[in-house]
N, CA, C and O atoms as a GROMACS GRO file, in nm:
protein
  588
    1UNK      N    1  -2.091  18.460  24.863
    1UNK     CA    2  -1.994  18.533  24.828
    1UNK      C    3  -2.020  18.681  24.967
    1UNK      O    4  -1.927  18.755  24.998
    2UNK      N    5  -2.125  18.689  25.012
    2UNK     CA    6  -2.179  18.821  25.065
    2UNK      C    7  -2.091  18.813  25.221
    2UNK      O    8  -2.055  18.905  25.294
    3UNK      N    9  -2.070  18.624  25.242
    3UNK     CA   10  -2.004  18.635  25.399
    3UNK      C   11  -1.802  18.684  25.359
    3UNK      O   12  -1.721  18.740  25.433
    4UNK      N   13  -1.789  18.642  25.245
    4UNK     CA   14  -1.669  18.661  25.179
    4UNK      C   15  -1.584  18.832  25.196
    4UNK      O   16  -1.470  18.868  25.224
    5UNK      N   17  -1.745  18.920  25.153
    5UNK     CA   18  -1.721  19.042  25.119
    5UNK      C   19  -1.718  19.129  25.230
    5UNK      O   20  -1.666  19.240  25.227
    6UNK      N   21  -1.797  19.058  25.370
    6UNK     CA   22  -1.806  19.052  25.503
    6UNK      C   23  -1.707  19.078  25.564
    6UNK      O   24  -1.685  19.195  25.594
    7UNK      N   25  -1.641  19.003  25.590
    7UNK     CA   26  -1.477  18.980  25.618
    7UNK      C   27  -1.372  19.047  25.566
    7UNK      O   28  -1.294  19.110  25.639
    8UNK      N   29  -1.362  19.042  25.461
    8UNK     CA   30  -1.290  19.149  25.389
    8UNK      C   31  -1.330  19.285  25.395
    8UNK      O   32  -1.254  19.366  25.341
    9UNK      N   33  -1.426  19.324  25.446
    9UNK     CA   34  -1.443  19.458  25.462
    9UNK      C   35  -1.428  19.469  25.601
    9UNK      O   36  -1.382  19.575  25.643
   10UNK      N   37  -1.454  19.393  25.670
   10UNK     CA   38  -1.438  19.391  25.799
   10UNK      C   39  -1.261  19.400  25.891
   10UNK      O   40  -1.224  19.446  25.998
   11UNK      N   41  -1.196  19.332  25.781
   11UNK     CA   42  -1.010  19.326  25.778
   11UNK      C   43  -0.968  19.438  25.738
   11UNK      O   44  -0.878  19.497  25.798
   12UNK      N   45  -1.036  19.492  25.614
   12UNK     CA   46  -0.987  19.588  25.576
   12UNK      C   47  -0.999  19.762  25.694
   12UNK      O   48  -0.907  19.843  25.709
   13UNK      N   49  -1.173  19.771  25.768
   13UNK     CA   50  -1.157  19.868  25.820
   13UNK      C   51  -1.084  19.822  25.968
   13UNK      O   52  -1.032  19.928  26.004
   14UNK      N   53  -1.063  19.751  26.039
   14UNK     CA   54  -0.981  19.658  26.134
   14UNK      C   55  -0.851  19.750  26.064
   14UNK      O   56  -0.836  19.864  26.108
   15UNK      N   57  -0.774  19.708  25.976
   15UNK     CA   58  -0.664  19.743  25.928
   15UNK      C   59  -0.638  19.889  25.933
   15UNK      O   60  -0.518  19.901  25.955
   16UNK      N   61  -0.670  19.954  25.927
   16UNK     CA   62  -0.720  20.112  25.867
   16UNK      C   63  -0.683  20.155  25.975
   16UNK      O   64  -0.586  20.215  26.020
   17UNK      N   65  -0.825  20.092  26.026
   17UNK     CA   66  -0.774  20.177  26.218
   17UNK      C   67  -0.669  20.151  26.313
   17UNK      O   68  -0.645  20.226  26.408
   18UNK      N   69  -0.593  20.023  26.285
   18UNK     CA   70  -0.514  19.998  26.364
   18UNK      C   71  -0.420  20.071  26.373
   18UNK      O   72  -0.369  20.129  26.469
   19UNK      N   73  -0.375  20.064  26.167
   19UNK     CA   74  -0.240  20.137  26.141
   19UNK      C   75  -0.279  20.293  26.183
   19UNK      O   76  -0.183  20.360  26.220
   20UNK      N   77  -0.408  20.359  26.181
   20UNK     CA   78  -0.377  20.475  26.246
   20UNK      C   79  -0.393  20.510  26.377
   20UNK      O   80  -0.341  20.611  26.423
   21UNK      N   81  -0.460  20.436  26.440
   21UNK     CA   82  -0.369  20.401  26.578
   21UNK      C   83  -0.211  20.411  26.633
   21UNK      O   84  -0.161  20.480  26.721
   22UNK      N   85  -0.161  20.322  26.550
   22UNK     CA   86  -0.026  20.271  26.600
   22UNK      C   87   0.055  20.409  26.530
   22UNK      O   88   0.162  20.439  26.583
   23UNK      N   89   0.013  20.481  26.428
   23UNK     CA   90   0.106  20.632  26.376
   23UNK      C   91   0.078  20.731  26.443
   23UNK      O   92   0.178  20.801  26.458
   24UNK      N   93  -0.049  20.788  26.512
   24UNK     CA   94  -0.066  20.866  26.541
   24UNK      C   95  -0.008  20.877  26.711
   24UNK      O   96  -0.018  20.774  26.777
   25UNK      N   97   0.048  20.998  26.775
   25UNK     CA   98   0.102  21.014  26.919
   25UNK      C   99  -0.035  21.108  26.952
   25UNK      O  100  -0.026  21.122  27.074
   26UNK      N  101  -0.101  21.147  26.930
   26UNK     CA  102  -0.248  21.186  26.997
   26UNK      C  103  -0.279  21.068  27.055
   26UNK      O  104  -0.269  20.962  26.993
   27UNK      N  105  -0.336  21.078  27.225
   27UNK     CA  106  -0.319  20.985  27.307
   27UNK      C  107  -0.490  21.019  27.250
   27UNK      O  108  -0.503  20.922  27.176
   28UNK      N  109  -0.584  21.074  27.243
   28UNK     CA  110  -0.716  21.084  27.200
   28UNK      C  111  -0.775  21.020  27.088
   28UNK      O  112  -0.892  20.982  27.075
   29UNK      N  113  -0.651  21.010  26.984
   29UNK     CA  114  -0.711  20.987  26.846
   29UNK      C  115  -0.614  20.832  26.853
   29UNK      O  116  -0.618  20.759  26.753
   30UNK      N  117  -0.549  20.800  26.949
   30UNK     CA  118  -0.542  20.636  26.921
   30UNK      C  119  -0.654  20.590  27.012
   30UNK      O  120  -0.706  20.489  26.963
   31UNK      N  121  -0.714  20.627  27.132
   31UNK     CA  122  -0.807  20.581  27.192
   31UNK      C  123  -0.978  20.533  27.085
   31UNK      O  124  -1.061  20.450  27.120
   32UNK      N  125  -0.984  20.636  26.927
   32UNK     CA  126  -1.067  20.671  26.867
   32UNK      C  127  -1.046  20.589  26.756
   32UNK      O  128  -1.130  20.579  26.667
   33UNK      N  129  -0.939  20.528  26.756
   33UNK     CA  130  -0.852  20.465  26.622
   33UNK      C  131  -0.913  20.301  26.706
   33UNK      O  132  -0.999  20.231  26.653
   34UNK      N  133  -0.865  20.274  26.807
   34UNK     CA  134  -0.883  20.142  26.891
   34UNK      C  135  -1.017  20.120  26.934
   34UNK      O  136  -1.053  20.005  26.962
   35UNK      N  137  -1.102  20.225  26.942
   35UNK     CA  138  -1.250  20.190  26.926
   35UNK      C  139  -1.285  20.149  26.865
   35UNK      O  140  -1.324  20.032  26.873
   36UNK      N  141  -1.294  20.255  26.721
   36UNK     CA  142  -1.334  20.204  26.616
   36UNK      C  143  -1.323  20.049  26.502
   36UNK      O  144  -1.399  20.003  26.417
   37UNK      N  145  -1.171  20.002  26.563
   37UNK     CA  146  -1.110  19.896  26.515
   37UNK      C  147  -1.166  19.774  26.605
   37UNK      O  148  -1.193  19.665  26.553
   38UNK      N  149  -1.183  19.801  26.753
   38UNK     CA  150  -1.266  19.718  26.781
   38UNK      C  151  -1.417  19.692  26.776
   38UNK      O  152  -1.486  19.610  26.838
   39UNK      N  153  -1.448  19.782  26.689
   39UNK     CA  154  -1.587  19.803  26.684
   39UNK      C  155  -1.633  19.740  26.557
   39UNK      O  156  -1.729  19.666  26.538
   40UNK      N  157  -1.553  19.780  26.484
   40UNK     CA  158  -1.565  19.704  26.319
   40UNK      C  159  -1.510  19.544  26.353
   40UNK      O  160  -1.594  19.461  26.318
   41UNK      N  161  -1.386  19.484  26.415
   41UNK     CA  162  -1.372  19.364  26.512
   41UNK      C  163  -1.471  19.218  26.506
   41UNK      O  164  -1.472  19.100  26.471
   42UNK      N  165  -1.563  19.347  26.579
   42UNK     CA  166  -1.694  19.248  26.656
   42UNK      C  167  -1.816  19.295  26.583
   42UNK      O  168  -1.924  19.289  26.642
   43UNK      N  169  -1.813  19.327  26.498
   43UNK     CA  170  -1.954  19.360  26.397
   43UNK      C  171  -1.865  19.303  26.220
   43UNK      O  172  -1.944  19.253  26.140
   44UNK      N  173  -1.766  19.311  26.191
   44UNK     CA  174  -1.756  19.278  26.021
   44UNK      C  175  -1.682  19.152  26.033
   44UNK      O  176  -1.732  19.043  26.004
   45UNK      N  177  -1.496  19.178  26.101
   45UNK     CA  178  -1.463  19.107  26.042
   45UNK      C  179  -1.462  18.933  26.146
   45UNK      O  180  -1.406  18.837  26.092
   46UNK      N  181  -1.515  18.918  26.265
   46UNK     CA  182  -1.519  18.759  26.338
   46UNK      C  183  -1.606  18.721  26.266
   46UNK      O  184  -1.566  18.623  26.203
   47UNK      N  185  -1.736  18.756  26.234
   47UNK     CA  186  -1.882  18.742  26.200
   47UNK      C  187  -1.874  18.710  26.043
   47UNK      O  188  -1.932  18.622  25.979
   48UNK      N  189  -1.820  18.768  26.018
   48UNK     CA  190  -1.766  18.739  25.846
   48UNK      C  191  -1.726  18.639  25.823
   48UNK      O  192  -1.782  18.553  25.756
   49UNK      N  193  -1.563  18.628  25.903
   49UNK     CA  194  -1.454  18.505  25.903
   49UNK      C  195  -1.573  18.389  25.904
   49UNK      O  196  -1.625  18.332  25.808
   50UNK      N  197  -1.602  18.372  26.076
   50UNK     CA  198  -1.712  18.256  26.054
   50UNK      C  199  -1.789  18.242  25.932
   50UNK      O  200  -1.795  18.130  25.883
   51UNK      N  201  -1.856  18.348  25.870
   51UNK     CA  202  -1.939  18.330  25.816
   51UNK      C  203  -1.890  18.247  25.702
   51UNK      O  204  -1.931  18.135  25.671
   52UNK      N  205  -1.786  18.326  25.638
   52UNK     CA  206  -1.709  18.206  25.569
   52UNK      C  207  -1.708  18.082  25.546
   52UNK      O  208  -1.755  18.019  25.451
   53UNK      N  209  -1.620  18.029  25.687
   53UNK     CA  210  -1.644  17.910  25.717
   53UNK      C  211  -1.764  17.847  25.702
   53UNK      O  212  -1.733  17.745  25.641
   54UNK      N  213  -1.866  17.845  25.717
   54UNK     CA  214  -1.982  17.801  25.716
   54UNK      C  215  -2.046  17.814  25.633
   54UNK      O  216  -2.154  17.756  25.633
   55UNK      N  217  -2.015  17.881  25.546
   55UNK     CA  218  -2.095  17.892  25.403
   55UNK      C  219  -2.008  17.752  25.342
   55UNK      O  220  -2.048  17.643  25.302
   56UNK      N  221  -1.884  17.804  25.356
   56UNK     CA  222  -1.779  17.705  25.271
   56UNK      C  223  -1.824  17.590  25.293
   56UNK      O  224  -1.860  17.533  25.190
   57UNK      N  225  -1.843  17.508  25.428
   57UNK     CA  226  -1.895  17.399  25.440
   57UNK      C  227  -2.060  17.334  25.406
   57UNK      O  228  -2.110  17.223  25.419
   58UNK      N  229  -2.108  17.461  25.360
   58UNK     CA  230  -2.268  17.393  25.327
   58UNK      C  231  -2.231  17.407  25.192
   58UNK      O  232  -2.271  17.319  25.116
   59UNK      N  233  -2.152  17.514  25.139
   59UNK     CA  234  -2.127  17.475  24.956
   59UNK      C  235  -2.073  17.344  24.977
   59UNK      O  236  -2.152  17.252  24.957
   60UNK      N  237  -1.928  17.307  25.022
   60UNK     CA  238  -1.859  17.152  25.006
   60UNK      C  239  -1.968  17.078  24.974
   60UNK      O  240  -1.996  17.047  24.858
   61UNK      N  241  -2.058  17.035  25.110
   61UNK     CA  242  -2.153  16.908  25.137
   61UNK      C  243  -2.262  16.947  25.006
   61UNK      O  244  -2.343  16.858  24.984
   62UNK      N  245  -2.274  17.076  24.913
   62UNK     CA  246  -2.343  17.116  24.827
   62UNK      C  247  -2.305  17.054  24.694
   62UNK      O  248  -2.384  16.994  24.621
   63UNK      N  249  -2.164  17.075  24.667
   63UNK     CA  250  -2.096  17.018  24.579
   63UNK      C  251  -2.064  16.878  24.552
   63UNK      O  252  -2.041  16.834  24.439
   64UNK      N  253  -2.061  16.794  24.686
   64UNK     CA  254  -2.002  16.698  24.684
   64UNK      C  255  -1.888  16.650  24.646
   64UNK      O  256  -1.865  16.559  24.567
   65UNK      N  257  -1.772  16.754  24.744
   65UNK     CA  258  -1.640  16.721  24.685
   65UNK      C  259  -1.630  16.589  24.786
   65UNK      O  260  -1.706  16.545  24.873
   66UNK      N  261  -1.495  16.544  24.732
   66UNK     CA  262  -1.437  16.448  24.793
   66UNK      C  263  -1.313  16.504  24.934
   66UNK      O  264  -1.201  16.550  24.912
   67UNK      N  265  -1.345  16.494  25.006
   67UNK     CA  266  -1.274  16.594  25.118
   67UNK      C  267  -1.147  16.587  25.109
   67UNK      O  268  -1.067  16.679  25.096
   68UNK      N  269  -1.120  16.423  25.121
   68UNK     CA  270  -0.983  16.345  25.125
   68UNK      C  271  -0.911  16.354  24.989
   68UNK      O  272  -0.795  16.395  24.976
   69UNK      N  273  -0.975  16.321  24.908
   69UNK     CA  274  -0.902  16.348  24.756
   69UNK      C  275  -0.898  16.489  24.697
   69UNK      O  276  -0.827  16.499  24.596
   70UNK      N  277  -0.962  16.604  24.742
   70UNK     CA  278  -0.944  16.719  24.647
   70UNK      C  279  -0.856  16.812  24.718
   70UNK      O  280  -0.899  16.879  24.812
   71UNK      N  281  -0.703  16.823  24.666
   71UNK     CA  282  -0.593  16.894  24.758
   71UNK      C  283  -0.608  17.036  24.767
   71UNK      O  284  -0.584  17.109  24.863
   72UNK      N  285  -0.665  17.076  24.623
   72UNK     CA  286  -0.720  17.254  24.664
   72UNK      C  287  -0.785  17.260  24.757
   72UNK      O  288  -0.766  17.360  24.827
   73UNK      N  289  -0.870  17.179  24.794
   73UNK     CA  290  -0.963  17.229  24.897
   73UNK      C  291  -0.965  17.204  25.057
   73UNK      O  292  -1.028  17.246  25.154
   74UNK      N  293  -0.839  17.097  25.024
   74UNK     CA  294  -0.778  17.093  25.251
   74UNK      C  295  -0.704  17.216  25.226
   74UNK      O  296  -0.730  17.307  25.306
   75UNK      N  297  -0.590  17.251  25.108
   75UNK     CA  298  -0.543  17.373  25.110
   75UNK      C  299  -0.658  17.515  25.164
   75UNK      O  300  -0.639  17.595  25.256
   76UNK      N  301  -0.740  17.510  25.099
   76UNK     CA  302  -0.833  17.625  25.142
   76UNK      C  303  -0.852  17.651  25.312
   76UNK      O  304  -0.813  17.737  25.392
   77UNK      N  305  -0.930  17.534  25.321
   77UNK     CA  306  -0.969  17.474  25.450
   77UNK      C  307  -0.867  17.485  25.534
   77UNK      O  308  -0.912  17.494  25.649
   78UNK      N  309  -0.704  17.490  25.531
   78UNK     CA  310  -0.622  17.530  25.615
   78UNK      C  311  -0.594  17.658  25.640
   78UNK      O  312  -0.563  17.710  25.747
   79UNK      N  313  -0.612  17.727  25.480
   79UNK     CA  314  -0.618  17.835  25.494
   79UNK      C  315  -0.708  17.942  25.571
   79UNK      O  316  -0.672  18.036  25.641
   80UNK      N  317  -0.819  17.904  25.540
   80UNK     CA  318  -0.950  17.937  25.649
   80UNK      C  319  -0.914  17.909  25.820
   80UNK      O  320  -0.922  17.994  25.909
   81UNK      N  321  -0.880  17.790  25.831
   81UNK     CA  322  -0.828  17.746  26.030
   81UNK      C  323  -0.734  17.867  26.061
   81UNK      O  324  -0.750  17.951  26.150
   82UNK      N  325  -0.612  17.856  25.950
   82UNK     CA  326  -0.512  17.966  26.008
   82UNK      C  327  -0.592  18.073  26.025
   82UNK      O  328  -0.599  18.122  26.138
   83UNK      N  329  -0.643  18.112  25.952
   83UNK     CA  330  -0.676  18.295  25.942
   83UNK      C  331  -0.754  18.290  26.109
   83UNK      O  332  -0.687  18.332  26.203
   84UNK      N  333  -0.904  18.234  26.135
   84UNK     CA  334  -0.989  18.175  26.200
   84UNK      C  335  -0.934  18.146  26.342
   84UNK      O  336  -0.984  18.186  26.447
   85UNK      N  337  -0.845  18.086  26.333
   85UNK     CA  338  -0.784  18.027  26.485
   85UNK      C  339  -0.667  18.080  26.500
   85UNK      O  340  -0.615  18.049  26.607
   86UNK      N  341  -0.598  18.157  26.427
   86UNK     CA  342  -0.464  18.196  26.474
   86UNK      C  343  -0.468  18.354  26.432
   86UNK      O  344  -0.433  18.443  26.509
   87UNK      N  345  -0.510  18.373  26.312
   87UNK     CA  346  -0.462  18.530  26.317
   87UNK      C  347  -0.590  18.610  26.370
   87UNK      O  348  -0.573  18.694  26.459
   88UNK      N  349  -0.679  18.593  26.335
   88UNK     CA  350  -0.821  18.659  26.403
   88UNK      C  351  -0.757  18.710  26.559
   88UNK      O  352  -0.732  18.822  26.603
   89UNK      N  353  -0.744  18.582  26.614
   89UNK     CA  354  -0.705  18.627  26.772
   89UNK      C  355  -0.622  18.713  26.817
   89UNK      O  356  -0.635  18.809  26.894
   90UNK      N  357  -0.496  18.648  26.735
   90UNK     CA  358  -0.388  18.739  26.774
   90UNK      C  359  -0.404  18.904  26.722
   90UNK      O  360  -0.307  18.964  26.766
   91UNK      N  361  -0.488  18.991  26.647
   91UNK     CA  362  -0.549  19.062  26.635
   91UNK      C  363  -0.579  19.105  26.747
   91UNK      O  364  -0.519  19.187  26.816
   92UNK      N  365  -0.709  19.030  26.776
   92UNK     CA  366  -0.793  19.066  26.842
   92UNK      C  367  -0.715  19.112  26.995
   92UNK      O  368  -0.728  19.225  27.041
   93UNK      N  369  -0.649  19.025  27.050
   93UNK     CA  370  -0.553  19.013  27.120
   93UNK      C  371  -0.484  19.130  27.163
   93UNK      O  372  -0.497  19.181  27.275
   94UNK      N  373  -0.403  19.174  27.067
   94UNK     CA  374  -0.279  19.306  27.044
   94UNK      C  375  -0.389  19.415  27.038
   94UNK      O  376  -0.350  19.521  27.087
   95UNK      N  377  -0.523  19.418  26.991
   95UNK     CA  378  -0.599  19.561  26.961
   95UNK      C  379  -0.653  19.574  27.111
   95UNK      O  380  -0.638  19.670  27.186
   96UNK      N  381  -0.714  19.464  27.133
   96UNK     CA  382  -0.707  19.506  27.342
   96UNK      C  383  -0.644  19.514  27.420
   96UNK      O  384  -0.682  19.527  27.537
   97UNK      N  385  -0.503  19.507  27.376
   97UNK     CA  386  -0.403  19.548  27.441
   97UNK      C  387  -0.370  19.689  27.437
   97UNK      O  388  -0.359  19.759  27.538
   98UNK      N  389  -0.349  19.738  27.292
   98UNK     CA  390  -0.397  19.884  27.286
   98UNK      C  391  -0.463  19.953  27.300
   98UNK      O  392  -0.437  20.073  27.304
   99UNK      N  393  -0.577  19.902  27.314
   99UNK     CA  394  -0.678  19.955  27.293
   99UNK      C  395  -0.676  20.025  27.487
   99UNK      O  396  -0.695  20.139  27.528
  100UNK      N  397  -0.642  19.888  27.566
  100UNK     CA  398  -0.658  19.952  27.737
  100UNK      C  399  -0.575  20.048  27.777
  100UNK      O  400  -0.610  20.148  27.840
  101UNK      N  401  -0.432  20.014  27.733
  101UNK     CA  402  -0.317  20.046  27.746
  101UNK      C  403  -0.372  20.270  27.682
  101UNK      O  404  -0.371  20.370  27.752
  102UNK      N  405  -0.406  20.257  27.545
  102UNK     CA  406  -0.475  20.387  27.528
  102UNK      C  407  -0.569  20.466  27.608
  102UNK      O  408  -0.566  20.588  27.626
  103UNK      N  409  -0.664  20.373  27.660
  103UNK     CA  410  -0.750  20.438  27.796
  103UNK      C  411  -0.688  20.446  27.905
  103UNK      O  412  -0.748  20.507  27.993
  104UNK      N  413  -0.561  20.396  27.936
  104UNK     CA  414  -0.556  20.418  28.066
  104UNK      C  415  -0.450  20.549  28.042
  104UNK      O  416  -0.435  20.630  28.133
  105UNK      N  417  -0.378  20.562  27.910
  105UNK     CA  418  -0.322  20.689  27.929
  105UNK      C  419  -0.408  20.782  27.884
  105UNK      O  420  -0.338  20.881  27.862
  106UNK      N  421  -0.528  20.809  27.856
  106UNK     CA  422  -0.607  20.898  27.848
  106UNK      C  423  -0.659  20.984  27.955
  106UNK      O  424  -0.688  21.103  27.956
  107UNK      N  425  -0.664  20.869  28.066
  107UNK     CA  426  -0.768  20.821  28.172
  107UNK      C  427  -0.646  20.963  28.261
  107UNK      O  428  -0.669  21.058  28.336
  108UNK      N  429  -0.525  20.907  28.201
  108UNK     CA  430  -0.378  21.016  28.304
  108UNK      C  431  -0.378  21.136  28.259
  108UNK      O  432  -0.361  21.234  28.333
  109UNK      N  433  -0.402  21.145  28.103
  109UNK     CA  434  -0.364  21.252  28.056
  109UNK      C  435  -0.194  21.277  27.967
  109UNK      O  436  -0.149  21.373  27.904
  110UNK      N  437  -0.145  21.160  27.996
  110UNK     CA  438  -0.064  21.080  27.902
  110UNK      C  439  -0.032  20.980  27.917
  110UNK      O  440  -0.082  20.891  27.986
  111UNK      N  441   0.136  20.978  27.800
  111UNK     CA  442   0.172  20.842  27.820
  111UNK      C  443   0.215  20.779  27.893
  111UNK      O  444   0.283  20.843  27.973
  112UNK      N  445   0.211  20.644  27.916
  112UNK     CA  446   0.250  20.568  28.002
  112UNK      C  447   0.331  20.431  27.952
  112UNK      O  448   0.326  20.388  27.837
  113UNK      N  449   0.396  20.380  28.047
  113UNK     CA  450   0.503  20.239  27.959
  113UNK      C  451   0.416  20.156  27.945
  113UNK      O  452   0.464  20.047  27.916
  114UNK      N  453   0.257  20.156  27.954
  114UNK     CA  454   0.204  20.012  27.893
  114UNK      C  455   0.161  20.065  27.757
  114UNK      O  456   0.145  19.989  27.662
  115UNK      N  457   0.140  20.212  27.747
  115UNK     CA  458   0.085  20.252  27.575
  115UNK      C  459   0.247  20.197  27.511
  115UNK      O  460   0.249  20.090  27.452
  116UNK      N  461   0.365  20.268  27.526
  116UNK     CA  462   0.456  20.211  27.492
  116UNK      C  463   0.505  20.126  27.443
  116UNK      O  464   0.559  20.116  27.333
  117UNK      N  465   0.480  20.009  27.577
  117UNK     CA  466   0.510  19.822  27.524
  117UNK      C  467   0.363  19.801  27.412
  117UNK      O  468   0.369  19.746  27.303
  118UNK      N  469   0.275  19.843  27.456
  118UNK     CA  470   0.140  19.791  27.382
  118UNK      C  471   0.210  19.838  27.209
  118UNK      O  472   0.220  19.755  27.118
  119UNK      N  473   0.257  20.008  27.196
  119UNK     CA  474   0.296  20.026  27.019
  119UNK      C  475   0.393  19.942  26.970
  119UNK      O  476   0.384  19.903  26.853
  120UNK      N  477   0.521  19.893  27.069
  120UNK     CA  478   0.590  19.866  27.030
  120UNK      C  479   0.593  19.717  26.990
  120UNK      O  480   0.702  19.671  26.954
  121UNK      N  481   0.463  19.621  26.993
  121UNK     CA  482   0.398  19.539  26.988
  121UNK      C  483   0.342  19.500  26.843
  121UNK      O  484   0.220  19.509  26.846
  122UNK      N  485   0.369  19.477  26.771
  122UNK     CA  486   0.317  19.522  26.608
  122UNK      C  487   0.200  19.373  26.552
  122UNK      O  488   0.156  19.350  26.440
  123UNK      N  489   0.182  19.298  26.679
  123UNK     CA  490   0.173  19.171  26.659
  123UNK      C  491   0.044  19.142  26.618
  123UNK      O  492   0.010  19.029  26.585
  124UNK      N  493  -0.052  19.267  26.620
  124UNK     CA  494  -0.181  19.257  26.563
  124UNK      C  495  -0.223  19.340  26.385
  124UNK      O  496  -0.325  19.326  26.317
  125UNK      N  497  -0.093  19.426  26.357
  125UNK     CA  498  -0.084  19.434  26.234
  125UNK      C  499   0.008  19.346  26.157
  125UNK      O  500   0.003  19.370  26.036
  126UNK      N  501   0.113  19.229  26.201
  126UNK     CA  502   0.158  19.136  26.107
  126UNK      C  503   0.042  19.048  26.062
  126UNK      O  504  -0.007  19.030  25.950
  127UNK      N  505   0.003  18.984  26.215
  127UNK     CA  506  -0.103  18.901  26.167
  127UNK      C  507  -0.220  18.958  26.095
  127UNK      O  508  -0.303  18.875  26.060
  128UNK      N  509  -0.243  19.076  26.068
  128UNK     CA  510  -0.332  19.152  26.051
  128UNK      C  511  -0.268  19.166  25.839
  128UNK      O  512  -0.338  19.209  25.748
  129UNK      N  513  -0.185  19.136  25.832
  129UNK     CA  514  -0.112  19.143  25.757
  129UNK      C  515  -0.124  18.971  25.667
  129UNK      O  516  -0.158  18.952  25.550
  130UNK      N  517  -0.086  18.880  25.762
  130UNK     CA  518  -0.117  18.755  25.703
  130UNK      C  519  -0.216  18.698  25.673
  130UNK      O  520  -0.220  18.607  25.591
  131UNK      N  521  -0.359  18.764  25.766
  131UNK     CA  522  -0.485  18.779  25.716
  131UNK      C  523  -0.496  18.803  25.545
  131UNK      O  524  -0.534  18.722  25.459
  132UNK      N  525  -0.447  18.950  25.529
  132UNK     CA  526  -0.473  18.978  25.393
  132UNK      C  527  -0.413  18.905  25.270
  132UNK      O  528  -0.455  18.879  25.157
  133UNK      N  529  -0.277  18.880  25.349
  133UNK     CA  530  -0.239  18.835  25.235
  133UNK      C  531  -0.296  18.649  25.174
  133UNK      O  532  -0.283  18.604  25.060
  134UNK      N  533  -0.347  18.590  25.276
  134UNK     CA  534  -0.418  18.425  25.256
  134UNK      C  535  -0.566  18.467  25.221
  134UNK      O  536  -0.656  18.388  25.250
  135UNK      N  537  -0.591  18.564  25.170
  135UNK     CA  538  -0.765  18.585  25.105
  135UNK      C  539  -0.691  18.585  25.007
  135UNK      O  540  -0.610  18.507  25.057
  136UNK      N  541  -0.652  18.604  24.917
  136UNK     CA  542  -0.588  18.601  24.752
  136UNK      C  543  -0.539  18.512  24.753
  136UNK      O  544  -0.502  18.517  24.636
  137UNK      N  545  -0.478  18.370  24.808
  137UNK     CA  546  -0.435  18.259  24.827
  137UNK      C  547  -0.568  18.164  24.821
  137UNK      O  548  -0.571  18.077  24.734
  138UNK      N  549  -0.661  18.176  24.900
  138UNK     CA  550  -0.734  18.105  24.938
  138UNK      C  551  -0.887  18.157  24.821
  138UNK      O  552  -0.976  18.073  24.810
  139UNK      N  553  -0.897  18.248  24.770
  139UNK     CA  554  -0.957  18.330  24.624
  139UNK      C  555  -0.873  18.212  24.528
  139UNK      O  556  -0.944  18.126  24.477
  140UNK      N  557  -0.741  18.207  24.506
  140UNK     CA  558  -0.720  18.158  24.363
  140UNK      C  559  -0.737  18.008  24.379
  140UNK      O  560  -0.769  17.941  24.281
  141UNK      N  561  -0.718  17.959  24.484
  141UNK     CA  562  -0.706  17.809  24.475
  141UNK      C  563  -0.877  17.788  24.413
  141UNK      O  564  -0.904  17.739  24.303
  142UNK      N  565  -0.950  17.823  24.486
  142UNK     CA  566  -1.083  17.818  24.506
  142UNK      C  567  -1.106  17.834  24.336
  142UNK      O  568  -1.151  17.739  24.271
  143UNK      N  569  -1.077  17.941  24.282
  143UNK     CA  570  -1.113  18.006  24.128
  143UNK      C  571  -1.049  17.872  23.992
  143UNK      O  572  -1.103  17.811  23.900
  144UNK      N  573  -0.905  17.879  24.052
  144UNK     CA  574  -0.828  17.772  23.916
  144UNK      C  575  -0.849  17.617  23.969
  144UNK      O  576  -0.874  17.531  23.884
  145UNK      N  577  -0.840  17.582  24.103
  145UNK     CA  578  -0.848  17.477  24.159
  145UNK      C  579  -0.684  17.375  24.085
  145UNK      O  580  -0.698  17.264  24.033
  146UNK      N  581  -0.558  17.437  24.095
  146UNK     CA  582  -0.489  17.356  24.067
  146UNK      C  583  -0.426  17.243  24.062
  146UNK      O  584  -0.358  17.212  23.964
  147UNK      N  585  -0.448  17.128  24.217
  147UNK     CA  586  -0.460  17.036  24.225
  147UNK      C  587  -0.563  16.964  24.300
  147UNK      O  588  -0.565  16.841  24.300
   0.00000   0.00000   0.00000
């Protein structure tokens, strides 16, 4: 449970900072928002996501579920794999791109084409939203075990 809360807190913190950075026009606020999102990504979101997978594997082995015949468990694993190997890297790449572009714009004291291109690309926001939607789906599958 702790790793799940850790991951959700990280995803929420990163998403809020990203949205703030994407919405503001002030370069200094963009830089601060992306720095904050980058910090939360490295301290909460990614370690929490890895912790969820690791503790889920330990719980699976302790409860002695059959991996091949338990449909809900396979669906939860696919959700975790999609989140860990698809959503989190795309969030990180978009965040890094926006952060570097904002730092370059701050250094020059004005907007630049790289920052405008990075802000036009909504990839981290989209994949953050997908990751946020997958959390209740995985929880529902784990709690209700429909198949």
